[in-house]
N, C-alpha and C positions, 0 to 999 in steps of 0.2 A: 240873652247876653247881648252886647253894646253893639258898635259900629267897629270895622276893621281899619287898624290904624296902621301907619309906620311907624315902627318902634324909635328908630333914631337916623339922623340923616347920614349918618357914618356908612349903616347898613340898611339902605334903602329898599331890599328885597325883604328884609325880616318886617313879618307883621306879626299881629297878635289881635284878640278882641279885647274891646276895653269897656270900661264900665263907669258911668257919673261921669265926675271930674278927671277921672285919667285921661278922657279921650282930649282933654284940652292940652294935654302936655306930654312930648315926646318924651321916652324914657330909653335909656342906653341897652344893648344888648350884649351879655356877658359871656353869650355862648359862641363856639367857634364856627357852626352854622345857623341860619336863621330859625328862629321860631317860628313854625306858622300858628295861625287860630284853630289850626286842626291838631297838633300838637298839644296847645293849651287846653282844648275841650277833651282831647285824649286823658288828659292827667287830670282833669277836674272829674271825669267820669270814673276811672280807675279812685280815686278819694272818695266819690259817693257810693262805688260799692263797697269801700274799706266801713264806712260808715253803716251802710244799711248790714253790714255783718254784726256789727255790736248785738248784743242780745237786747231785744224790745220787750220780753216779757216780764211781767212782775215777779221776779224771782222769790219774792215775798209766799207767794200761792201757787208758783208751780215751776218745775224744772223741767227741761229738755235735755234730750241726749240722741245721739247719731251713731248706729251700728253697721259697720261695712264690712263684705265678706265678699271673696269670686264666687260668681255665681255657679261655675263649672263645679267648685268643691263640693258642692251641696248633693248627697243624695235626695233620692226621692221621699225617704224616710224623714229624712230632716227637713224637707221642703214641706212635708205634708204636719210636723210638729211648727214650724213657722208659721203656716196656715192658719193653725188653732190658735197660737199666741196671739195671733192679728185678727183675730174674729171679734170684733169689738160687742160682743153681746152684754147685758146690764144686768142680767141675774144673778144672783150670789153664787149660783154654781160657776157661771161663765169668768167670774172674776177669780174664784177660786182655783178655777182651771189655768189661768193665766198665772196665777202666783204659783203654783204648784209644777208646771212646765219650765219657768225662768231657769232656777240653779243648773238643773243636767243639760238644757237643752245649748245655755251660753257656755258651759262649761265644755262641751264638745266643739261647737262653735268656735271656741277661743283656740283649741287643740290644732283645729284647721286653720288658723290665721287670722281668724276675725279679730276685729278689734270695735270698742267704745269710743268715740272722740266728742268730749265734752269739756266744759270748764272745772277746774278742780273743784270748786267749790259745788257744783253737780256732783261730782261722786264721792265726797264727803258726805253730801247729805241723802243721796240716795242707795248708793251700793257700797258694797264692801267687795275687796277684790275683783273691780268691776273686769278685768283684762286677764286674769289669772286663771288656776286651776278650778277655784271653789268661788266662783260668781256667786252673791248673796243680796238682796235687796234687804234695805234698812227699813223694815216695817212699820218700826217704830216711830218713824217719822215720815211717813205715806198714809195719805188717804188712799186707802185700799181700790175703792171703787172708780177712784181716778188714776189708776195706773193702765195708760191705754197705748198699745203697740199699732203702727200700720208698716207697711211695707210696700216697697218701688224698686224698679230698674234704674241703674246709674251705666248707660250704655258706655263701652271702651272709648276711652278717649275725653271722655268729658267730665267736669269738675262739679263739687258740689260743696256746701262747709256746713260744719254741725254749727246750731244757734251758738253766736257768740264767738265762735273761733276764727282765727284770720289764717288757718293750715289748711288748703283746701284738700279733699278728699277725690281721688283719682287712681284710674289703673289703665292698662291697656287691653284688659279684659274689661268684660260687664261686670259690677260689682251689683250684689243683693244690698239693699238699703234697710234698716229697721231702726224706724224713729220712734223713741220712747218719751211719753209726757206722763211727768209723775205730780200728781197732786200732792202740796206739802200739808201737813198737819203738826202743829207745834204744841199740842197739848191745852189752846185755851177756846173755852167754849163762844167767845165772840170775838168777832173781826170785823173791822172797818177800815175800808180803801180811802187815803183822801187824795188819790192819785193815782197814775200809772206807774208808779215807783214808790209810794210810801203806803203803807200798811201797818195799823195798829191792831195788837191782837191784846187783849185782855181778860182776866178771870177775876170779878169780885168774890170777897167775902163779906158779907154781910153780917156775919154771926162775931168776927174778929174785927172787923172794921178797917179791912185794908184793901188793896188791889194791886196785883199782880199784872205788872205790862210790859208787852215786848213790843218796842218798835224798830221795823224794818224798813231800809230805803238805800235806794242808789246814790251815794253821793260822796262829793270829792271832801266835803268837810265836817259839817255837827249836823246833827237834827234834835229835835225839841218838841215838847208837848205843854200846854198847859193848863190849868182847872179855873174855872169861871163859875160863879153863882149864877143860876136861872136869872135872879135879878139884879144882874151885873149891866152897869148902863154906860153908854159912852165907847171910846175905842177897844177895842178888845184886847188889845195889849196892855190898857193902864191899869197898874196895879192888878198883877196877876202872877199867881204862883205857878214858877214853870220847872221843870225838868230838862236838862240838857246833855246830850252826851254826845261823846267825841271819842278818836283814838288819838293818843300822845305817845311816843317815844315806845310805840310798840305794845303799847295796854289801853284796854277799854276804861272809860272815866265817864262817871254819871256825876252831875250834880246839882244841887238844888239852888235855882236863882228864884230872882224876884225881879218883874218888869215894873218899875214905877212909869217909864214913859215909853213912847217907841223910840227906844235904843237898847243897848246890849243888855240884854236884864243882868244883874249885879249878883253876884253869891251871896247867900243868907248870911255868911257869918259876917261878910261886909256890914249888915243891915240891922244887927242885933239894936232893939228899941225904936228902931226907925219905921218897921213898915207895919201895915195895917192889910190884909189882904180879904177880900170877899168874905172868905169862909171861916174868918178867924183862927186859921191855924198856927202853928209854931211861930213865933215869934222871932227870927234871927237863929234859927237853926236848921243843920242838914240832916233830914230823917227820912233819904232814901238809902235802899241798899241795892247795889249792884248784884245779880244774882247770874252768875256765869249757867248758860243753861245749853240747850241742842242746836240753838240757832247760832252753830257757829264755833269758832274755836277761843279760847279765851286768850286775849292781847293778839288778835287778829283780825283784819278787817276783809269783809268778804264781798266783793272782790277784792283782792290785795288792791293798794292804790294805786301801785305801776303798772297793774293792770287797766286804769281807767276807771274803777270802781270804788265803792268802799261802804259804810253800814256797820252796823252795831247787832 
């Protein structure tokens, strides 16, 4: 933070912290009561805490959810089952035991008022009827060996948050928390993470000579991938065959494009007879096919753009 400065001559008692060039110019106070540097700092801290709650997980590879239930509602038998669920053994029998416990245990806990808290996309990809009478894991999308649970106690009067959620969890009674971490399996044999929120999944077919590619990232706009020959020289984007994916009017769109220079790649249809890429591929035609799959719902971004995210 910078120096403490007077906000305006008309309100000599109003002070705030200034940064850089702000310190050289007074600014009017619009509040009935003076703002102090402490109030500004508190507002900044509140904003930072909100930012910290934005999911930092690479949700292409891992999802997280948080379960809460009043501690006093648990019988010794139920607590024993929770202890078994949260035992993080790694043998096949340990994994099988956790998966077998889940449906009946959480059906009973739900009946006692327990509840999962998570982003909607987490529910969609990991559980069916999560807070209902017949909760079940979506094992077709999960790596069973990477489904892990842990438990902790949230004292009465305190609050916590599930990953990515802004609604606090808390009660006048002690709460038992069960955190679930889900490793995701999208059915591809190859995975390449290009950053904390950009992952490529791909499965090549060398007989039929095609490759299925899934791009997953957290973005407000678009995402893309390009193909180069090992002999490519110069700037990577020059003369590069590319695929660009985005959402438009509520629908997923994938386009075959070509980058001649460091500029917006042009659609192949516009370049008929004008392009020559490293691989000698189709000249001016869209040979990509959008395949709706398990990684989300057709025509929907995850998380929705209104929630501060996006993806395909």
